[in-house]
GUMARRO-572255 format. One record per residue: x, y, z of N, C-alpha, C in turn. Coordinates in steps of 0.2 Angstrom, whole numbers, padded with zeros to 4 digits, always signed. Layout:
GUMARRO-572255
XYZXYZXYZ
...
//
This chain:
GUMARRO-572255
-0004-0097-0059-0001-0090-0060-0001-0085-0054
+0006-0083-0057+0006-0079-0049+0004-0074-0049
+0002-0071-0042-0003-0065-0042+0001-0060-0045
-0002-0054-0045+0001-0048-0048+0004-0045-0042
+0010-0040-0043+0014-0038-0037+0013-0029-0037
+0015-0027-0030+0014-0020-0030+0020-0017-0025
+0021-0012-0027+0025-0007-0021+0021-0002-0019
+0023+0001-0012+0019+0007-0011+0024+0011-0009
+0023+0019-0012+0028+0024-0010+0025+0031-0006
+0028+0031+0000+0025+0035+0005+0028+0041+0004
+0025+0047+0003+0028+0053+0003+0028+0058+0008
+0033+0061+0011+0031+0067+0015+0037+0068+0020
+0039+0074+0021+0044+0074+0026+0041+0073+0033
+0035+0074+0033+0031+0073+0041+0033+0066+0044
+0033+0060+0038+0033+0053+0040+0040+0052+0042
+0046+0055+0037+0053+0055+0039+0055+0057+0047
+0051+0063+0047+0054+0066+0053+0051+0064+0059
+0046+0058+0059+0043+0056+0065+0037+0060+0069
+0034+0065+0065+0030+0070+0067+0023+0066+0066
+0023+0061+0061+0016+0058+0058+0018+0051+0057
+0014+0048+0062+0015+0040+0061+0009+0038+0054
+0013+0034+0051+0009+0031+0044+0005+0026+0046
-0001+0026+0044-0006+0020+0045-0008+0018+0037
-0007+0021+0032-0009+0020+0027-0007+0014+0024
+0001+0011+0027+0004+0005+0024+0000-0001+0027
+0000+0000+0033-0005-0006+0036-0012-0006+0033
-0016-0001+0031-0022-0004+0028-0021-0006+0021
-0017-0002+0018-0016-0005+0011-0014-0012+0011
-0009-0014+0015-0007-0020+0014-0011-0026+0015
-0015-0024+0021-0022-0029+0023-0027-0029+0017
-0028-0023+0013-0033-0024+0007-0030-0028+0001
-0024-0027-0001-0021-0031-0006-0021-0037-0005
-0019-0039+0001-0019-0045+0003-0025-0050+0001
-0031-0045+0002-0038-0049+0002-0040-0050-0006
-0037-0045-0010-0037-0043-0016-0033-0047-0022
-0028-0051-0018-0023-0056-0020-0018-0052-0025
-0016-0045-0021-0011-0042-0025-0004-0042-0019
+0000-0043-0021+0005-0046-0016+0011-0038-0017
+0011-0036-0010+0014-0031-0009+0020-0033-0006
+0026-0030-0011+0032-0032-0013+0038-0027-0007
+0036-0022-0008+0041-0015-0005+0037-0009-0004
+0040-0007+0002+0037+0000+0004+0042+0003+0004
+0041+0010+0000+0047+0014+0001+0045+0022+0004
+0049+0025+0009+0047+0032+0011+0051+0036+0007
+0049+0043+0004+0054+0048+0003+0050+0053+0005
+0057+0059+0005+0053+0065+0008+0052+0070+0001
+0049+0075+0004+0047+0080-0001+0051+0083-0005
+0055+0078-0010+0060+0081-0014+0058+0077-0020
+0059+0083-0026+0056+0081-0033+0060+0076-0036
+0067+0076-0037+0072+0071-0040+0070+0063-0036
+0070+0064-0028+0069+0057-0025+0062+0054-0027
+0056+0057-0028+0051+0056-0030+0050+0054-0035
+0054+0057-0041+0052+0054-0048+0057+0048-0048
+0063+0047-0045+0068+0042-0046+0063+0036-0043
+0061+0038-0038+0057+0031-0035+0050+0028-0038
+0048+0033-0041+0041+0033-0045+0044+0027-0052
+0049+0030-0055+0051+0027-0061+0054+0019-0059
+0058+0018-0053+0061+0012-0053+0056+0007-0051
+0051+0010-0046+0046+0005-0043+0040+0003-0050
+0039+0008-0053+0034+0007-0058+0037+0001-0063
+0044+0002-0065+0047-0003-0070+0047-0010-0067
+0047-0011-0061+0049-0017-0056+0042-0021-0055
+0037-0016-0053+0030-0021-0051+0025-0020-0055
+0019-0023-0054+0012-0021-0057+0009-0016-0056
+0010-0014-0049+0007-0009-0048+0011-0004-0042
+0010+0002-0042+0012+0007-0037+0007+0010-0034
+0006+0011-0028+0002+0015-0024+0006+0021-0021
+0003+0028-0022+0006+0032-0018+0003+0035-0014
+0005+0039-0009+0001+0042-0003+0005+0049+0000
+0002+0054-0002+0004+0060+0000+0005+0064-0004
+0005+0071-0003+0007+0075-0008+0004+0079-0015
-0004+0077-0012-0008+0080-0018-0013+0085-0016
-0011+0089-0010-0016+0094-0007-0013+0100-0011
-0017+0106-0008-0016+0113-0011-0011+0116-0008
-0005+0114-0005+0000+0118-0001+0005+0118-0006
+0011+0123-0006+0017+0122-0009+0021+0116-0009
+0020+0112-0004+0025+0107-0004+0021+0101-0007
+0016+0101-0008+0011+0096-0011+0013+0096-0020
+0019+0092-0020+0024+0091-0027+0022+0085-0030
+0019+0080-0028+0017+0074-0030+0014+0073-0037
+0010+0076-0039+0007+0077-0046+0012+0079-0049
+0014+0084-0050+0020+0085-0054+0026+0081-0054
+0027+0077-0050+0033+0073-0051+0031+0067-0053
+0025+0065-0053+0023+0058-0055+0022+0061-0064
+0019+0066-0065+0019+0069-0072+0026+0068-0075
+0031+0071-0072+0038+0071-0073+0041+0066-0076
+0039+0060-0070+0043+0053-0071+0039+0049-0078
+0034+0052-0080+0031+0049-0086+0031+0054-0092
+0035+0058-0091+0036+0063-0096+0030+0066-0100
+0023+0068-0094+0017+0070-0095+0016+0077-0094
+0013+0079-0100+0010+0087-0097+0005+0088-0092
+0006+0093-0088+0000+0092-0082-0002+0099-0081
-0008+0099-0080-0012+0107-0079-0020+0105-0075
-0022+0110-0075-0029+0109-0072-0035+0106-0077
-0036+0101-0076-0041+0097-0081-0048+0098-0080
-0053+0100-0085-0059+0101-0084-0063+0096-0080
-0062+0090-0080-0067+0085-0076-0064+0086-0069
-0058+0087-0067-0057+0088-0059-0058+0095-0057
-0058+0100-0061-0061+0106-0059-0068+0107-0057
-0072+0102-0061-0079+0103-0061-0081+0100-0054
-0077+0094-0054-0078+0092-0046-0077+0096-0040
-0072+0100-0041-0070+0105-0036-0075+0110-0035
-0077+0113-0042-0082+0118-0042-0088+0116-0039
-0090+0112-0041-0096+0109-0036-0096+0108-0029
-0090+0106-0027-0090+0104-0020-0089+0110-0015
-0085+0116-0019-0085+0122-0016-0090+0126-0016
-0093+0125-0021-0101+0129-0020-0105+0127-0015
-0105+0119-0014-0110+0117-0010-0108+0120-0003
-0102+0120-0002-0099+0121+0005-0099+0129+0007
-0099+0132+0001-0100+0140+0003-0093+0142+0004
-0088+0138+0001-0081+0141+0000-0078+0143-0006
-0073+0147-0006-0070+0148-0012-0065+0144-0016
-0067+0142-0021-0060+0139-0025-0056+0143-0028
-0053+0145-0022-0046+0148-0025-0040+0146-0028
-0035+0149-0029-0029+0148-0033-0026+0142-0029
-0026+0140-0023-0022+0135-0019-0026+0129-0020
-0033+0130-0020-0037+0123-0019-0037+0121-0027
-0037+0126-0032-0036+0124-0039-0030+0120-0041
-0026+0118-0037-0020+0115-0038-0021+0108-0036
-0027+0107-0034-0030+0100-0033-0032+0097-0039
-0034+0101-0044-0037+0099-0050-0032+0099-0056
-0025+0099-0054-0020+0098-0059-0019+0091-0060
-0020+0089-0066-0019+0080-0068-0014+0079-0074
-0012+0075-0073-0007+0073-0079-0011+0071-0086
-0008+0072-0091-0014+0071-0096-0012+0062-0098
-0019+0059-0099-0019+0053-0101-0021+0049-0093
-0022+0053-0088-0023+0050-0082-0030+0048-0080
-0031+0043-0076-0037+0042-0075-0040+0044-0066
-0045+0048-0067-0047+0051-0061-0049+0044-0056
-0047+0045-0048-0049+0040-0043-0053+0044-0039
-0059+0043-0038-0064+0045-0035-0063+0046-0027
-0064+0052-0025-0062+0055-0017-0070+0055-0013
-0073+0051-0010-0080+0052-0008-0079+0056-0002
-0075+0059+0001-0072+0060+0007-0071+0068+0007
-0067+0070+0003-0067+0078+0002-0067+0080-0005
-0068+0076-0010-0069+0077-0018-0063+0077-0022
-0058+0080-0020-0052+0081-0023-0049+0075-0025
-0049+0073-0032-0048+0066-0035-0040+0065-0034
-0038+0059-0034-0033+0056-0035-0032+0052-0044
-0028+0050-0045-0028+0049-0053-0023+0043-0052
-0024+0038-0058-0021+0034-0060-0016+0034-0068
-0010+0034-0067-0007+0035-0074-0001+0029-0076
-0002+0026-0080+0000+0020-0083+0000+0014-0077
+0004+0013-0073+0002+0009-0066+0004+0010-0061
+0004+0018-0060+0005+0021-0054-0002+0025-0050
-0004+0023-0045-0010+0026-0043-0010+0032-0036
-0011+0036-0038-0010+0042-0033-0014+0044-0029
-0014+0043-0022-0019+0047-0017-0017+0050-0014
-0021+0052-0009-0020+0057-0004-0017+0053+0002
-0013+0058+0006-0010+0053+0013-0015+0055+0019
-0020+0058+0019-0025+0059+0025-0029+0051+0025
-0027+0048+0031-0030+0041+0031-0037+0039+0028
-0042+0043+0031-0050+0042+0030-0049+0044+0022
-0046+0049+0020-0046+0050+0012-0043+0044+0007
-0036+0043+0011-0034+0037+0006-0038+0030+0006
-0040+0028+0012-0044+0022+0014-0050+0022+0008
-0054+0028+0007-0060+0029+0004-0057+0028-0004
-0052+0031-0005-0049+0031-0012-0047+0022-0015
-0044+0019-0009-0042+0013-0011-0047+0008-0011
-0054+0010-0008-0059+0006-0007-0063+0007-0015
-0062+0011-0018-0066+0013-0025-0060+0009-0030
-0053+0010-0029-0050+0008-0034-0048+0002-0035
-0048-0003-0030-0047-0009-0030-0051-0015-0035
-0058-0014-0034-0062-0016-0038-0060-0016-0046
-0058-0011-0047-0055-0011-0054-0049-0014-0057
-0045-0016-0052-0040-0020-0053-0040-0027-0054
-0036-0030-0056-0037-0037-0058-0032-0041-0052
-0035-0044-0048-0031-0048-0042-0030-0055-0044
-0027-0058-0039-0026-0065-0039-0029-0069-0034
-0027-0075-0032-0030-0078-0027-0028-0074-0020
-0033-0073-0016-0032-0071-0010-0028-0074-0005
-0023-0072+0000-0019-0075+0004-0021-0077+0010
-0022-0082+0012-0024-0083+0018-0018-0086+0023
-0019-0085+0029-0016-0086+0034-0019-0089+0040
-0013-0093+0043-0015-0097+0050-0009-0096+0055
-0011-0096+0061-0004-0094+0065-0004-0099+0072
+0001-0101+0075+0003-0106+0080+0007-0103+0085
+0004-0103+0090+0008-0099+0096+0013-0105+0100
+0019-0104+0100+0023-0109+0103+0027-0105+0109
+0027-0107+0115+0030-0105+0120+0036-0108+0121
+0040-0106+0117+0049-0109+0116+0053-0103+0112
+0058-0103+0114+0063-0098+0110+0064-0101+0103
+0064-0094+0100+0068-0097+0091+0072-0102+0090
+0077-0102+0095+0083-0108+0094+0082-0114+0094
+0076-0115+0099+0073-0122+0100+0069-0124+0094
+0066-0120+0090+0062-0122+0085+0065-0121+0078
+0070-0117+0077+0072-0116+0071+0073-0123+0067
+0077-0127+0068+0077-0133+0066+0071-0136+0062
+0066-0135+0067+0057-0138+0063+0055-0134+0059
+0057-0128+0061+0054-0122+0055+0057-0124+0048
+0064-0124+0049+0068-0125+0043+0066-0130+0038
+0064-0136+0042+0063-0142+0039+0055-0140+0034
+0051-0139+0039+0045-0137+0036+0043-0132+0031
+0048-0126+0031+0048-0121+0026+0052-0125+0019
+0056-0129+0020+0058-0134+0014+0053-0139+0011
+0048-0141+0015+0044-0146+0013+0038-0143+0010
+0036-0135+0012+0031-0132+0010+0033-0126+0008
+0038-0127+0002+0040-0120-0001+0037-0116-0005
+0030-0117-0006+0025-0114-0009+0021-0109-0005
+0023-0110+0002+0021-0105+0007+0026-0101+0010
+0023-0095+0014+0027-0092+0016+0025-0093+0025
+0031-0095+0028+0032-0096+0035+0037-0093+0038
+0034-0089+0043+0037-0082+0046+0037-0084+0055
+0043-0085+0058+0043-0083+0064+0044-0077+0068
+0040-0075+0072+0038-0068+0076+0040-0069+0084
+0046-0068+0086+0046-0069+0093+0043-0064+0099
+0041-0066+0104+0041-0062+0109+0043-0064+0116
+0042-0060+0120+0044-0060+0126+0038-0057+0132
+0035-0061+0136+0031-0059+0141+0032-0064+0149
+0031-0059+0153+0031-0062+0160+0038-0067+0159
+0044-0065+0158+0050-0069+0157+0051-0075+0153
+0046-0075+0149+0046-0081+0145+0046-0079+0137
+0050-0083+0135+0051-0082+0127+0047-0086+0123
+0044-0084+0118+0040-0088+0113+0040-0085+0107
+0036-0089+0102+0036-0085+0096+0028-0087+0091
+0027-0083+0088+0021-0085+0084+0022-0086+0076
+0022-0093+0076+0023-0095+0069+0018-0094+0063
+0018-0090+0059+0012-0088+0054+0013-0091+0047
+0009-0094+0044+0009-0098+0038+0004-0095+0033
+0008-0094+0027+0004-0089+0023+0005-0092+0015
-0003-0093+0013-0003-0094+0005-0008-0094+0002
-0009-0095-0004-0015-0095-0008-0020-0102-0008
-0016-0105-0006-0019-0115-0007-0022-0115+0001
-0028-0115+0002-0030-0116+0009-0029-0123+0013
-0028-0127+0008-0027-0134+0009-0021-0135+0011
-0015-0132+0008-0009-0132+0009-0007-0129+0016
-0010-0123+0017-0010-0121+0022-0010-0124+0028
-0016-0127+0029-0020-0131+0034-0014-0137+0034
-0011-0140+0029-0009-0145+0031-0003-0143+0034
+0001-0138+0033+0007-0135+0036+0007-0134+0043
+0001-0131+0044-0002-0130+0050-0002-0136+0056
-0004-0141+0052-0005-0147+0056+0001-0150+0057
+0006-0150+0051+0012-0153+0052+0016-0150+0058
+0017-0145+0058+0020-0139+0064+0016-0140+0069
+0011-0141+0070+0007-0143+0077+0010-0150+0080
+0010-0155+0075+0012-0161+0077+0018-0161+0079
+0023-0158+0075+0031-0159+0076+0033-0153+0082
+0030-0149+0085+0032-0144+0091+0027-0146+0097
+0022-0151+0095+0017-0155+0099+0013-0148+0104
+0011-0145+0100+0005-0138+0102+0000-0140+0101
//
């Protein structure tokens, strides 16, 4: 049975402008791989309601899971929650359980739960909260879309709590072979290997160091024995 599929939607002008380097995609990809969920697409959109809504609708229709990052904070440009609600035609407002979490948090820290902070308790009807052990303000899941913060520490904590609740498949395993030859020299061998091991993913990633061309060949798959067999064959064919 094929593994569940996923897409990631990264939301924020700061990513597209180059002001902020996104690290959440790298983290999520690794965690999904370990959980047996295949990340198939990553899309980045700006803080524009139609763009977010259209992306959510398209990705949620195509993949088993959609993970979003960014845009659920207290400021005027944090519009993700409203856009997710609109994508599913769901009503959104301050919800009692989310508000209670924020009230307890800000009481403990001695800060005011003002109007801006209360925005983080706005949750679409029918959504399930995603725990935030770092800064309390929750994410949420509605349908097959998991909505999380953009701050890396918070995003990572949310993912850690969410993934055990999702049904995964067989974790992907990978092995790599380093070859000190150019791609043109090994392309034929790799093509034949890919045809023989069509159930595996075989990628060629070139590098250039100290005036020498080479490539890292990465073999991935959910069947460890098949991965081992492909790597053994590759090593024999390329004499490495």
